[in-house]
Structure formats: structure tokens, C-alpha cells
N, C-alpha and C positions, 0 to 999 in steps of 0.2 A: 490590433496587433496581427500581423500576418502569421499563417500557420507555421512557416519555417522559423520565424522569430520565436514563437512559443516553444517549439521543439528545442531550439537552441538554449532558451532560458531553463527549460526543464532539464536538459542534459547538463547544463552548468550546475544546477542544484544537485543533480545526482552525483557528479564527480566531487562535489564539495563535502559530501558525507564522509566522515572519517572511516578508514578501512581497518577492520580488525585483522589480526594475524592470519586467521583461517580464511583463505580465499582461493579462487581458482588459480592453479599454477600455470597452466598453458593457455595463452591467448592465441587462438588459431588464426592464421592469416589466409591459408588456402581454403578454397571452397569445400573440399572433402573434409578437412578438419573441422570447419564450422558446422557442417552437416552432422558430423559425429558428436560434436558438443551439444547441438540441438537435440539429437536423439538421446543422449545421456540425460539431459534435463527433462525431456518429455517422458522418458521411461521412469525417472525418479519421481516426477509428478504423479504418474499413474500409480506407482507403488505406494507413495505417501497417501494418496486419496483412498487407496484400498485398505491399507493396514495402519496408517498413522506414521508420523515422522519418527517416533521413538523406535519403531520396528524396521526402519529402513536399514538394509544390510548392503555393504559395498559389494560383497561377493554375489549376492542375488542380483544386484543392479548390473554388474559386469556381465553376468550370464544372460540377462534379459536383453542387453544391448548387443551382445555377441562379440565382446572383446575380452581380453585377458584382464585380470585384476591389476596387473602392472600397467597396462595401457590406461585403465581408469584412473589410477593414481597419478599418471602424467597430467591429467586434467584437474583432478581434485584430490587434495591431500587427505581429506577426511569428510565425514558426513556433514559437518557444520559448514564446510565450504559449498556443498551442494545446496543446502538449505539457504545459505546466504545468496547464492546466485539466483535461485528461484525467487527469493524475496525481492531482489533488486529488479527483476523483470516485472513482477507484479507492482512494485512501488512506482516504477517508471510509468506504467500504464495508468496507474491511479493519478499520478501527478499531471499527466496530460489531460485527464478527465477534469480534474480540479481547475487547472489553468483555463481550459476551454469554457468552463461554466462561470468562473468568477472574474476573468480579466476585464469584462465589459461593464462591471457593476460600478455605478457612480451615484446612485441614490437609494433611499430606503426601499422603495417599491421594487427596484431592480435587484436589490440584495435578497429580498424575500422570495422573489420568483426564481432567481438563480440558485439560491440555497436549497429550496425545495426540489428543484429539478436535479441539482447535484446529488441529493440524497437518493433520489430514484435511480440515477445513473450508477451511483456507487453500489446500491443494492443489486442492480442488474449485473454489475461486474462480479460481485461475490457469488451470485446465483450461477453465473456462467463458469466460474472458476472456484468451486467449493473447496478445492485443495488449499486455497489461501488460508483458510482457518487452521489447517494442519501444519502449514509452513509456519504460521505465527506461533503455534504451540511449540514447535521445534525451536524457535528462536528464544522462547522463554526459559529453555533449559540450559542456555549458554549465556554467560554474563556479557561477553563481547557482542553477541547478537542481540541481546536485550538492549544494550546501549545503542546499537545501530537502529533498532526499532524505535526507540525514543527519539533519536535524531530525526528519523523520517517523519514521525508524528509532529515534531516541531516545525519541520519544513512545510508540511501540509497546513498546519495551524497558522503559520505565518501568512500563507496565501489567503486564508479566510480572514485573518486579522486585517490584512491590507484592504480587502474588500469592505470590511466593516468600517474601517477608518474613512474610506472614501465616501461611504454611505452616510455615516453619522457626523462626519466633520469634526467639530470641536469636542473631542472626548479624550479622556486619559488613555494614552497608548498602552501603558502597563495593564490597565483594567481590561482593555480590549484583547490583548495578547493572552492574559490569563483565562478569560472566557473562551476564546477561540481554541486554546489548547485543551481545555476541559471538554468543550463540545466535541472536538475531534476525537479525543480518547474515548469518550462515551459512545461516539458514533461507530468507531471501529469495533468496540465491544458489542454494540447492538447488532451490527452486521454478522459478527461471528455467532452470536446467539441465534439470530433469525434464521440463518441457513442450517442450524442444527435442529430446528423445529419443523413441523409440517408446514406447508406453504401458507395455509390460512393463518395459523398462529404467528408464523414469521412475518407475514405482511402486517399483522396487527401490532407486532413489536416495533416495526419500522414506523408505522403511523403514530404510535405513542411517542416515539423518540422525536418525530417531527413536531408534535404539539408541544412537548416539553421544551425543546430547544428554541422553538419560535417564540415562546413566552419569554425566554431569556433574552433573545435578540430584541424583542419589542420593549422589554424593560430598560434596556440600554438606550433605546431611542428616546424613551421618556425622560431620561436623565440629561439629554443634550439641551 
């Protein structure tokens, strides 16, 4: 699949996710407005990384960006909308990573290689954007954002399930989807734990996750 086609598929998946009520109000069209939106989200990310999502204050964010609180509210009605927008950005980046890794899988050996490589790429993404852990924590405090997070996990798990089905062939789809969703949820939790530890221990957690989940994948191969 060409890169532009992958991006179109990922974008379609992104827009398919149900939107909770709390979201960005202003969709900027002009370059200056887009730059301001990017500055708001970048500043919010910095503040969340420093103090955590629960301590993010709209007034402090407006001051950091250099705009009035009223101008900030033109873009985002509340803190949940900011966390949602940050999550959507990271989710889109994650989905592109998953799509690139799994789209070419057609056999078991290809699945094993692509899966292990995907875990390494995903871990590198979390290491480069540790604020992803704090954004996730902020989503767990809001029921609508929790639902969004689960839908995102299902989308990612479906990509993994599709690759597993192509690799294993004649296997129960429901079983594959259940395993894929569990693997994905455990993987996200592992990444958030790993970046909370020192690098040596974090690396060990990721390697342990690889061994555990590879055993699950191979056990499914044995059932075919």
C-alpha cells in the first residue's frame, strides 16, 4: 500500500471515532490561527509533562501562551478538550506506526518480525513523548475520554487482529480479536509503566512483555 493510501486509511479511522461533547471549539483556517493552536497544545504538553494533567490550569496555560483567558476559551472550552486534542495527535501518530508495521504481514514469520519491530517502535514513541502517559492519566478521569480511549484501543487492536488473521489463516475471528485487544491493552499499560521506571528496568519490562505476548501468538499458531 502506498504511503498516501495508508495515511488516508488512518485518517478515515481517526474521524470514525465517536466524538465526546468536550472538544476544540475553534477549527483554525488561517496560518496564524493554526500556529496559535499549535502553540497552545505545545505549551499544554509542556505543562502536563511538568506537573501532570490533573494540575493543568487554563489561566496558567493562557499566560504561558501569551493570550487572554477569553482567547484560550475560543479554542478550547475546558481542560478535557485540550487533553482530547493532545490524545488525538498522539493516537494518529501511533496508528501510522502500526499501519506501517503490520500492513505487509501475510505469514507467521512476517507477523513475528513485524510485531516485535512494532513494539520497539512504539516504545521509542513513548520515550520520545513521555507526556503520553500523563495525557492517558487525564483521560481516565473523564468518562467520555475513557470511552474515546477504549475506542482507540479497539481500532489499534483491529489492525493487529487483521494481521494475525492473514498470518494464521483458518482461525476463529472472535478469538483473534479478543487476544489482539488484550495484547494491545497490556502493551499500552506496559509502555506507560516502562517510561515511569529508569531506562534499564523499563527496557526489561518491554522485553518481558515481548516474551509473554509472543508465547500467546505462537499458541494461536499451534491451534491452526
